[in-house]
LUMZAKOL-432988 format. One record per residue: z, x, y of N, C-alpha, C in turn. Coordinates in steps of 0.2 Angstrom, whole numbers, plus 5000, padded with zeros to 4 digits. Example, Ala and Ser with C-alpha at 12.3 -4.5 7.8 and 13.67 -1.06 7.14 Angstrom:
LUMZAKOL-432988
503950664972503950624978503950664984
503550644989503650684995503950645000
This chain:
LUMZAKOL-432988
478250655084478550585085478650555078
478150565074478150535067478750565063
478850635064479450665061480150635064
480150615070480750585073480850515070
480350485070480350415067480650415060
480350465056480450475049481250495048
481450535052482150555052482650495054
482450465059482850405061482850355055
482350335052482350295046482750315040
482750385039483150405033483850405035
484050425041484750425044485050355043
484650305046484850235045484950215038
484550235034484550215027485250245024
485350315025485950345023486650305025
486550295032487150255035487250185032
486650155030486650085027487050095020
486750145016487050145009487850165009
487950205014488750225015489150155017
488850115022489150055024489150005018
488650005014488649965008489149985003
489250055002489750074997490450054999
490550065006491150045009491349975008
490849935009491049865008491149845001
490749864997490749854990491449874987
491649934988492249964986492849924989
492749904995493349874999493449804995
492849764994492949704991493249704983
492949754980493149764973493949784973
494149834977494849854977495249794980
495049754984495449704987495549654981
495049634977495149594971495649624966
495549684965496049714960496749714963
496849734969497549734972497749664972
497349614974497549544974497849524967
497449544962497749524955498349564953
498449624956499049664954499649634958
499449614964500049574968500249514965
499749474962499949414958500349424952
500149484949500549504943501249524944
501349564950501949584952502349524954
502049474958502449414960502649374954
502249364949502449324943502949364939
502949434939503449464935504149464939
504149464946504749454950504949384949
504549334949504749264948505049254942
504749284936505049274930505749304929
505849364932506449404932506949364936
506849344942507249304946507449244943
506949204940507149144937507649154931
507449204927507949214921508649234923
508749274929509349284931509749214934
509349174937509649114940509749064934
509349064929509449024924510149044920
510249104920510849134916511449104920
511449114927512049084931512149014930
511548974930511648904929511948884922
511748924917512048914910512748934910
512948984914513649004914514048954917
513748924923514148874926514248814922
513748794918513748734914514348744908
514348804905514848824900515548824903
515648854909516248854912516548784914
516048744916516348674918516648634913
516448654907516748614901517248654897
517448714900517948754896518648734897
518948724891519648694891520148734895
520048804896520548834901520548804908
519948794910519848774917520048704918
519948664913520148594913520948584913
521248624909521948624908522248644914
521948694918522248724924522248664929
521748624930521748574935522148514933
522248504926522648454924523448464924
523648524924524348534924524648544931
524348514936524648524942524748594945
524248634943524148704945524848744944
525148744938525748784936525548854937
526048894939525948964940525749004934
526048984928525849014922525049004920
524848934921524248914920523748954925
523948954931523448984936523349064935
523949094932523849164931523349174925
523449134920522949134914522249124916
522149074921521549054923521149114927
521549144931521349204935521149254931
521549274926521349324921520649304917
520649244915520049224912519449224916
519449204923518949214927518749284928
519249324929519049394930518649424924
518949414918518649444912517949414911
517849344913517149314912516649344917
516949354923516449384929516249454927
516749494924516549564922516049574917
516149524912515749524906515049504907
514949454912514349424913513949464919
514349514923514149544928513849504934
514249454935514149404941514549434947
514449404953514849434959515549404959
515649344958516249314958516249244955
516849224952516849154950517549124952
517549064955518149034958518148954956
518748934957518848854955519148824962
518948764964519148734969519348664967
519948634971520148574969519648524973
519848454972519348404975519348404983
519848444986519848444993519448504995
519248544991518848604993519248674993
519948664992520348724992520248764986
520148834987520148874981520748894978
520848874971521548884968521548944963
520948964961520949024956520249054957
520249124956519649164957519649224953
519049254952519049314948519249374952
519249364959519449424963520249414966
520649374962521249364964521749424966
521549484962521949544963521749584969
521249554973520949594979521249574985
521349614990521649594997521249535000
520549544999520149495002519849444997
520349404994520149364988520049294991
519749244987519549174989520149124989
520749144985521249094984521549074991
521649004991521848984998521348965003
520748985002520248975006519848905005
519648875010519348805009518648815011
518148795006517448805007517148735006
517448685008517248615008516648605012
516548655017515948645022515348675019
515348705013514748735010514448675006
513748675006513348615002513548614995
513648674992513748674985514348634983
514848624987515448584986515248514986
514948494991514848414992514348394986
513848444985513348424980513648414973
514148464971514448454965514948394964
515248374970515648314970515148244969
514648244972514148184972513748184966
513448244964512948244959513148284953
513748314953514048354947513748424947
513248444951513048504951512748524958
512748584960512448604966512348684966
511948704971511848774972511648784980
511748844982511748864989511648934990
511248954995511149024996511449045003
511849095004512249105010512549175010
512749195016513149255017513849235015
514149275011514849265009515349265015
515749215016516249215021516749275020
516949285014517449345013517049405012
516549405007516249465005515749495010
515449455015514949475020514349495016
514249475010513649495007513249425005
512549435005512149375003512149364996
512349294995512449274988512149214986
512049194980511749134977512349094974
512549044976513149004973512848944969
513148944963512948884958513648854957
513648784958514248744957514248694951
514748674948514748624943515448584944
515448524943516048484943516348494936
517048504936517448504930517748434929
517448404924517648334922517948334915
518348274915518748264909518748184909
518548154903518548084902518248044908
517748074911517348034916517648054923
518248084924518548104930518448174932
518248184939518148244942518748284943
518948334940519548374941519548424947
518948454948518848504953518148534952
518048594955517348624955517448694953
516948714949516948784947516248814951
516348874954515748904957515648974954
515048994953514849054951514349084956
514549144958514149184963513849244961
513149254962512849324961512649354968
512749414968512549454974511749464974
511349444978510649464978510549534979
511049574982510949644982510749684975
510949644970510849674963510149674961
509749644965508949644964508649704966
509049744970508649814972508449854967
508849854961508649904955507949884953
507749814953507049794951506549814956
506749814962506249824967506049894968
506349944965506150014965505550024962
505349984957504749994953504149944956
504249904961503749864965503549904971
502949934970502649974976502449924981
502549934988502349894993502949854995
502849815001503349775003503349705000
503949675000504049604998504649575001
504649505001505249475004505349405000
505949385000506049314997506249275003
505949215003505949165009506249095007
506749065010507049005009506648945012
506848885011506448825013506448815021
506848865024506848865031506448915034
506048945030505549005032505949065035
506549075032506949135033506849185028
506649245030506649295025507349325023
507649305018508349315017508449385013
507949405010508049465006507349505006
507349565007506749605007506849675005
506249705003506249785002506249825008
506149785014506049825020506649795025
507049835027507649805031507449775037
506849795040506549765046506349695045
506249675039506049605038506649555036
507249585034507849545032508149505038
508249445036508549395040508049385047
507449385045506949365051506649305048
506349265053506049205051505249205053
504949165049504149155050504149095054
503949105061503949055065504649035068
504648985073505348965076505748915071
506348935071506748885067506948825071
506848765067506948705070507748695072
507848645077508548635079508948605074
508648565069509048535064509248595059
508748635057508948695053509448745056
509448755063509948795066510648765066
510648695066511248665066511548665059
511148655054511348665047511648735045
511248785048511448855047512148865050
512248845056512848855059513448815056
513248755054513848715051514048745045
513548765041513748785034513848865034
513848895040513848965040513449005035
512848975034512349005029512149075031
511949085037511749155040512049165046
512149235049512349245056511749225060
511749165063511249135067510949185072
511349225075511149265081510749325079
510749335072510249395070509549365068
509449305067508849275065508349265071
507849305071507349305076506649305072
506149275076505449275072505149345071
504849355066504549415064503849415067
503649475069502949485072502449485066
502249425064501749425059501149375061
500549395059499949355061499449355055
499049305055498549305050497949275053
497349295049496649275052496549195052
496849165047496749085047497349045050
497849075053498349045056498849015052
498749015045499248995040499549055037
500149075038500349135036500449135028
500749075025500849075018500249065014
499649045017499049045013498649095014
498749145019498349195021498249255015
497649275015497549335010497749405013
497649405020497849465024498249445030
498749485031499149475037499349535040
499549535047499749595051500449585052
500849635050501649635052501749695056
502049685062502149735066501549785067
500949755067500349795069500049825062
500449825057500149845050499849795046
499249805044498849755040499049765032
499049705029499249705022498849645019
498749655012498549605007499249565006
499149505005499749465004499649414998
500249394995500249354990500849304990
500849244990501349194990501449164984
502049164981502249134974502849084976
502749024974503348974975503748964969
504448964970504948954965505148884966
504948834962505148764963505948754962
506248794957506948774955507348784961
507248834966507648854971507348834978
506748814978506348804984506248864988
506148924985506048984988505349004987
505149054991504449084990504549164990
504049194985504049264985503449284989
503549324994502949354998502849424996
502349444993502149514991501649544996
501749604999501249635003501049705001
500449715001500149784999499749815005
499849875007499549895013498749905012
498449885017497649895017497449965018
497850005020497650075022497450115016
497750105010497450135004496750115002
496650045002496050025001495550045006
495650045012495250075017495050145016
495550185014495450255013495050265007
495150235002494750244996494050214997
493950165001493250135003492950185007
493250215012492950265016492750335012
493250355007493050405003492450394999
492350334996491750314992491150314997
491250295003490650285007490450355009
490950405011490750475012490350505006
490650495000490350514994489650494993
489550434994488850404993488450434998
488650435004488250455010488050525009
488650565007488450635006487950655000
488050614995487550624989486850604992
486850544996486150524999485950575003
486350615007486150665012485850725008
486150745002485950794998485250784996
485150714993484550694990484050704996
484250675002483750675008483550745010
484050795010483950865011483350895006
483450875000482950904995482250874996
482250804997481650774999481350805005
481750815010481550835017481250905017
481650945013481351015012480651015009
480550975004479950975000479450945005
479650895009479150865014478950915019
479450955022479350995027478951055025
479051075019478551135016477851105016
477751045014477051025014476751015021
477150995025476950995032476751055035
477251105033477151175036476451205033
476351185026475651215023475051175027
475151115028474651085032474551115039
475051125042475051155049474751225049
474951265043474651335043473851325042
473651275038472951265037472551255044
472951205047472651185054472651245059
473151285058473151345063472651395061
472551405054471951455052471351425054
471251365054470551335056470451335063
470951335067470951335074471151405077
471251445073471451515075472051525080
472551485079473151495083473551545080
473551575074473951625071473551695072
473951745071473551805072473151815066
472451835067471951835061471651905062
471551935056471051995056470651985050
470052015051469552015046469252085046
469252115040469052185039468452175034
467952225034467452225029467652265023
467252275019467352305012467652375013
467452405018467752475019468352475024
468652415025469252405029469152425036
468552415039468452415046468552355049
468852355055468952285058468352255061
468352185059467752145061467952095066
468552065065468852015070469552025071
469752015077470452015079470551965084
471051925084471151875090471751895094
471751865100472351885104473051865102
473051815097473751795094473951855090
473551885087473851945083474051995088
473752015093473952065098474652045101
474751975102475351955105475951955100
475751935093476351935088476552005087
476052055086476252125084476252175090
476152145096476252185102475852245101
475152235099474652295099474452305106
474352365109474052375115473252365115
472952355120472252345120471852415118
472152465120471852535118471652545111
472052505106471952515099471252475098
470952435102470352395100469752415105
469852465109469352485113468752515109
468852545103468352575099468152525094
467452505094467252455090467352475082
467452535081467552555074468252565072
468752515075469452525073469452505065
469952545062470052535055470752505054
470852475048471452455046471952515046
471752575044472152635043472452645050
472052635056472352645063472852605064
472852535062473352485064473952505060
473852525054474452535049474852595052
474452655054474752715057475152695063
474852655067475252635074475952605072
475852555067476552525065477052575062
476752615058477252665055477552705060
477152735065477452775070477952745074
477952675075478452645079478952615075
478952625069479552605064479452535062
478852505061478852435059478952435051
478852495048478952495040479652525038
480052545043480652575042480652645043
481152685041481252755042480752795037
480552855038480152895034479552925038
479152965034478653005037478052955038
477852945045477352895046476652905042
476452965041475852985037475952955030
476552965027476652945020476652875020
477052845024477052765024476352735025
475952765029475252735030474852745024
474952805020474552805014474852755009
475452745008475752695004475452625005
475452605012475152535014474452535012
474052585013473352585012473152575004
473652615000473552614993473652534991
474152504993474252434991473652394993
473352404999472852365001472252374996
472052434995471452454991471552424983
472152404981472152374975471852314974
471652284980471252224981471552164978
472252154979472652104977472852064982
472751994982472951944987473751954988
473951944993474751944995474951905000
475551874999475951835004476651865004
476851885010477551905011477751895018
478451905019478751895025478951965028
478851975034479052035037479452025044
480052055044480452045050480352115054
480052095060479952155065480552175068
480552235071481152265074481452215080
481052175083481252135088481552065085
481652065079481952005075481451955074
480751955076480251905074480151905067
480051855063479851845056479151825056
478751865052478051845052477951835044
477551785043477251775037476551805036
476451845032475851885031475451865025
474851845026474451815020473751855020
473651895015473051935014472651905008
472051895009471551875004470951915004
470751934998470151974997469551924996
469051925000468451884998467951934995
467351904994466851954990466752014993
466652015000466452075004466952085010
467452055010467852065016468652045014
469052065019469752055018470052025024
470351965023470551925029471351925028
471651925034472351925034472551885040
473051835039473351795044474051815045
474351815051475051825053475351765057
475851735054476151675057476851685059
477051675065477751675067478151625064
478551635059478951585056479751595057
479851625063480551635065480951575065
480751525068481051465069481151425063
480651425059480651395052481151425048
481251495048481751525044482451505046
482551495053483151475055483351405053
482851355053482951295051483151285043
482851335039482951335032483651355031
483851405035484551435034485051385036
484951345041485351295043485451235038
484851225035484851165030485251195024
485151255022485551285016486351285018
486451295024487151305026487451225026
487151185028487351115028487451085021
486951105017486951085009487551115006
487751185008488351215005488951175007
488951155013489551115015489651055011
489151015010489150955006489350974999
489051024996489251044990489951064989
490251094994490951114994491351044994
491150994998491550934999491550904992
490950894989490950854982491350894977
491250964977491651004972492350994972
492650974978493350974979493650904979
493150854977493450784976493850774970
494350734970494650724963494250684959
493850644961493350604957492850644954
492650624948492050664944491450624947
490950664948490250644951489750674947
489250634945488650654942488050614946
487450654947486850624949486350634944
485950584941485550584936484850564939
484250594937483650584940483350524935
482650514937482350464933482150484926
482250544924482050574917482750584913
483250554916483950564913484150634913
483950674918484250744918484850744923
485350774921485950774926485850834931
485550814937485350864942485950884946
486550854946487150874950487750844946
488250894946488950874944489450914947
490050894948490550934951491050954946
491550994948492051024943492550964940
492650914945493150864942492850824936
492150814936491850784931491950814924
491850884924492050924918492750924916
493150924921493950924920494150854917
493950794920494150734917493850714910
493250734909492950724902493150784897
493450834900493650884895493050914892
492550934896491950964893491951034893
491651074888491651144888491151174893
491251234894490851274899490151284897
490051284890489451294887488951234889
489151184892488751124894488551134901
488851184905488651194912487951224912
487551194915486851214916486551184923
486151224926485851194932485551124931
485251114926485051044924485251024917
485650974916485950954909485550894907
485450894901485150834898485650784896
485550724899485950664898486150654890
485550654886485650644879486050694876
486050764878486450814876487250794877
487350774883488050754884488250694880
487850644879488050584875488150614868
487750654865487750674859488450714858
488650754862489250794862489850754862
489850694866490450654866490450614860
489850594857489850554851490150594845
489950664845490250704839490950714839
491250714845491950714846492350654846
491950594845492350534844492450494850
492150514855492250474862492150404861
491650384857491350314857491550284850
492050314847492250284841491850294835
491950264829491550284823490850254823
490450284819489750254819489250314819
488650304818488150354817488050384824
488050454824488050484831487350474834
486750484831486150474834486050394836
486350354833486350284835486750274842
487350304842487650304849487250334854
486850384853486450424858485950374860
485550344855484950304857485150244861
485750214859485950144862486150164869
486450214871486650234878486150254882
485650294879485050314883484650254885
484550214880484150154881484450104887
485150104887485450064892485450094899
485450164899485450204905484750194908
484150194904483550194907483350124911
483850074910483750014914483950024921
484350084923484550094929484950034933
485350004929485749954931486449974933
486749944938487449964940487949944935
488449984934488949974929489649994931
490149954928490849974930491249954924
491650004921492049984916492650044915
493050024911493650074909493550094902
493650164902493650194895494250234893
494550224888495150264886494950314881
495050384883494850434879495250454874
495050494869495550504863496150534865
496250574871496850604873497350554876
497150494876497550444879497450424887
497050464890496850454897496350394898
496450354903495950304905495550324911
494950314910494450334916494150264918
494050254925493650204928492950234929
492450204926491750234927491350184931
491050204936490650164941489950194942
489450164940488750184941488350144946
488050174950487550144955486850174955
486350134955485650154954485450184961
485050234961484750264967484050244967
483850214973483150184974482850214980
482150224979481750244985481150194985
481150154991480550104991480650054986
481250034984481349984979481250004972
481150074971481050094964481650144962
481850134956482450164953482150234951
482550294954482350354951482950394949
483450354947484050384944484750344946
485250374945485950344947486450394948
486950374952487550414953488150384950
488550424947489150394943489750434945
490250394946490950424948491450404942
491850454941492450444936493050454939
493550404938494250414941494750404936
495250444936495750444931496250394934
496350334930496850274932497350274926
497550324923498050324918498650304920
498950334926499550314928499650244930
499050214933499050144935499150104929
498750114924498850074918499550084915
499850144915500450154912501050114916
500950114922501450074926501450004925
500749974924500749904923501049884916
500949934911501249924904502049924905
502249974909502949974910503349914913
502949884918503249824921503249764916
502749764912502749704907503249714902
503449784900503949794895504649774898
504749794905505349784908505449704908
504949664909505049594910505249564904
505149594898505249554892505749584887
506049644889506549684885507249684888
507749674884508449684886508549764886
508849784892508849864893509349894888
509949864887510449894883510249894875
510049844872509949844865509149854863
508749854868508049854867507749804863
508149744863507849684860507449644865
507149594863506849544868507449514872
507249494878507749464882507749384881
508149344884508149274882507549244884
507249254890506649224892506049234888
505949294886505449314881505549284874
506149294872506349264865506149194865
506449154870506249084870505549064870
505149104874504449094875504149104868
504349164864504049174857504249114853
504849094853505049034849504648974850
504548964856504148904858503448904855
503148964855502448974852502548964845
503048984842503148984834503248914832
503548874836503648804835503048764835
502648784840501948754841501548764835
501548834832501148854826501448814820
502048804820502348764814502048694814
502048664820501748594821501048594818
500648644819499948644817499948654809
500348704807500248724800500748694795
501248664798501748634793502248684790
502148744792502648804789503348794791
503748824787504548814788504648864794
505248854797505548894802506248884803
506648944803507348944803507548984809
508148964812508448994818509149014817
509349074818510049094818510249114825
510849094826511249104832511849144830
511949204833512449254831512849264837
513549274836514049284841514549334838
514649394841515149444839515849414840
516249414835516949384835517449434839
517749404844518249434848517949504851
517349494853517049554857517449574863
517749524866518149534872518649594871
518949584865519549634864519249704863
518649714861518349774860518249804867
518049764872517949794879518649804882
519149764880519749774883520149834880
520049844874520449894870520049964872
519449964871519050034871518650044877
518549994881518150004887517449984886
517049974892516349944891515849994888
516050054889515550104886515550094878
516150094875516150074868515850014866
516049964871515749894870514949894870
514649934874513949944874513649974868
514050024866513850064860513850014854
514349974854514449924848513849874848
513649844854513149804854512449834852
512349894854511749934851511749944844
512349964841512449974834512349904830
512549854833512549784830511749764830
511449774835510649754836510349804830
510449864830510149904825510249884818
510849874816511049844810510649784808
510649734812510349674811509549684810
509249724814508549734813508349764807
508849804804508749834798508749794792
508949734793508949674788508449634788
508049634794507449584795506849614793
506349564792505649574790505249594796
504649614795504249634801504049574805
504049514802503849454806504449414809
505049434807505649404810505749434817
505949394822506049404829506749394831
507049454834507749454837507749464844
508249424848508249434855509049434857
509149464862509849454865509849394870
510249344869510249284873510749294879
511149334879511649344884512349374881
512649424885513249444882513249474875
513749444871513749464864513349404860
512949364863512649314859511849334858
511649324851510949344849510649294846
509949294845509649244842509049274837
508949244832508449274827508049204825
507449214825507049154821506649184816
506549154810506249174804505649134802
505049154804504449114802504449104794
504149044792504049034785504649044781
505249024784505849034780506248964780
506448944774506748874774507548894774
507948834773508648844773508948894769
508748894762509048934757508949014759
508349024761508149094763508549114770
508649064774508949084780509749094779
510049054775510749064773510849134769
510349154765510449214761510349274766
509949274771509849324776510449324780
510649264783511249264787511849294784
511949284777512549314774512449384773
511849404772511649484771511849514778
511649484783511849514790512549514791
512949454789513649454790513949514786
513749524780514049574776513949644779
513349654781513149724784513549734790
513649684794514049694800514749714799
515049674794515749684792515849754789
515249784786515349854783515249904788
514949894794514749934799515349974802
515350034802515950074804515850104811
516250084816516250104823516750144825
516750184830517250234832517350224839
517950234841518150234848518050304851
518250314857518150374861518650434857
519150414854519550464850519350474843
518750444841518450444835518850404830
519250354832519650314827519150254825
519050244819518650194816518950124818
518450074819518650004819518049964817
518149904815517649854812517549794817
517049764816516849704820516649654814
516649584816516349534812515949494816
515549444813515049404817515049334814
514949284818514949214816514149194817
513949154812513149144813513049064812
512749044816512448974815511748964813
511648924808510948924805510648844806
510048844808509748774809508948784806
508648734804508048734801507548684805
507048704807506548664811506348604807
506348544810506148484806505548454810
504948464808504348444812504348364812
504748324808504748254808505048224814
505448264817505848244823505548274830
504948304829504648334835505048364840
505448414837505948454841505648504846
506048504851505848564856506248624855
506048674858506448734857507148724859
507248694865507948684867508348644862
508048594858508448554853508648604847
508148644846508348694840508848734842
508948764848509448804850510148774850
510148704852510748674853511048654846
510548644841510848634834511148694831
510748754832511048814830511648834833
511748814840512348824844512948784841
512848724839513348684836513548714829
513048734825513248764819513648834820
513548864825513948924827514648904829
514648854833515348824835515748814829
515448784824515848764818516048824814
515648874814515848944811516448974814
516448964821516948994824517648954824
517548884824518148844823518448844816
518048864811518248874804518548944803
518648984808518949044806518549104808
517949104810517449154812517349194805
516849244807516649284801516349244795
515949194797515649154792514949124795
514649094790513949064791513948994790
513748954795513748884795513048854796
């Protein structure tokens, strides 16, 4: 009963630590995944905002463009309309927007970038769309809707085309949100964009697209129908639930029965929300794996302790049996004549009573009987008896196990006293079966741990590594020479220190510091980047018995790919794909930081705004492939003229920006002229290897801390200088 209680307590303890490992891992991974979701949301928000800002800027520029103003002033003459259509088509192709079109004050489309297509916008009236009424009343507007002609979901940005305070018409720039799919390929998990009516208008999962969270109000349904924003018949509530009832603020949600971690990020400029979802299944699977691992290690430790405990109990039981004569017992005198023999011996060895009828039975008689019936194996019974007698006469104590022909296993203990020889025979058949079963179970657990992808070590209270698996040696790239049944922890630390795992410094100091820290048996969790570039996540948990630490278990997980993906996403968010320069969003962020630094230090700062002259003709004459190669060559040549501290970015199309820290006006003009000359000397080739040249116009401005300028003010002044350079004939610096 005591053994049953003890086993119950140990089993409960193992289940408890498994449960604790599961919950701890679950909470830690949930926090990590939540942070990761937040990072992905911010990345997606930054990218989306950058794209929308670009469209807003394009719309602003087009609304003031003389070509469009002239078209609406000249009573829509055919020649003017043809020129405007070509201009809109070229602008749309260069900026990679979906469509650009012009409407008169009645809402009728008079010119469009898709004028040469069968399903063009010309002649269509879109006055029912909110972006039209917004532009008339407020000079600007925007609207998200399914295109009436294109049947694609798009975002429309409108601007009033004005001249001398009079509204001539409306220009509309549209982008297709389907273009966002190339970004979503790197965002693992599901996500959706939701508008202010709680409609999921764009998603990585087609099952979520054009579904609503909750029921759409009658007012919103009327507006959707009136503006033809979405096909209203397709919009139905999605099957989504949360524990706290508020879907948008929930940390976990259930969608179509699948559970996710969720993250909601609001975009104020468009009144949209980004909903990110990460499946909980992976977290639960990893938590379960860790739980099984910890429980398995705990079970191995329990088996070791239980085996030692059972052996002690067996010894105590054997002593009790000897004292109470439950085992087979014989006692011979100095001449090996039988003095005592109990019934248990006769039962165990199946001796007949006839062997003991003579009071002068000798050990030799019993041995001969056993030899004749094959107890000692094959051979001459007389010779086998002589050999057994010789071993006994050596007067050496002995303990051995003997398996009888009937399968019974006996533990035989012989001990010479001063004038007698006593032997006990104990049936240990069941104990042997239990030991074999325990060994088999331990081998299963050993195989499980050896096949885990995670590295595992178990260290005792003396800092001996008493268990390790193959993954541990593989992840840490350890040599086979360190593989020993019991490894010294300080030997492992010393080996790592010698090969530079812990950086520079005295090797023995590294060893002493880590050994002293480990003797505290405190939990630890950290990431370590090895010299080969791989990053390992190391987690250590102390092992305790009755509240006392007697070692700890440590796991090692390779998270290199996870770290690499995070770095790649950050790089994508900040870099222009074609030229490998900083994109507009990140360039302006860096410039804002530099302005703040100049405010503190009083250092000089200059900004250059560069625009390739007649770049449209390069695309028109040679095609966009040559145009792209031209932009890349331009960026490379400019960077060759810059210092390490100078920052260059692509602001859009063929427009670039450079800011020069600690550089005044004279230095900025010298560098700008050097760049202009270098670009003029740059020899380019078309697809027929025919050389051609390009020029660049550059606007220069210098930051003046006296006027407390913002980044936008600095860019505007540089843009004005660039405009002067172009109006004065291009290929110059102003």
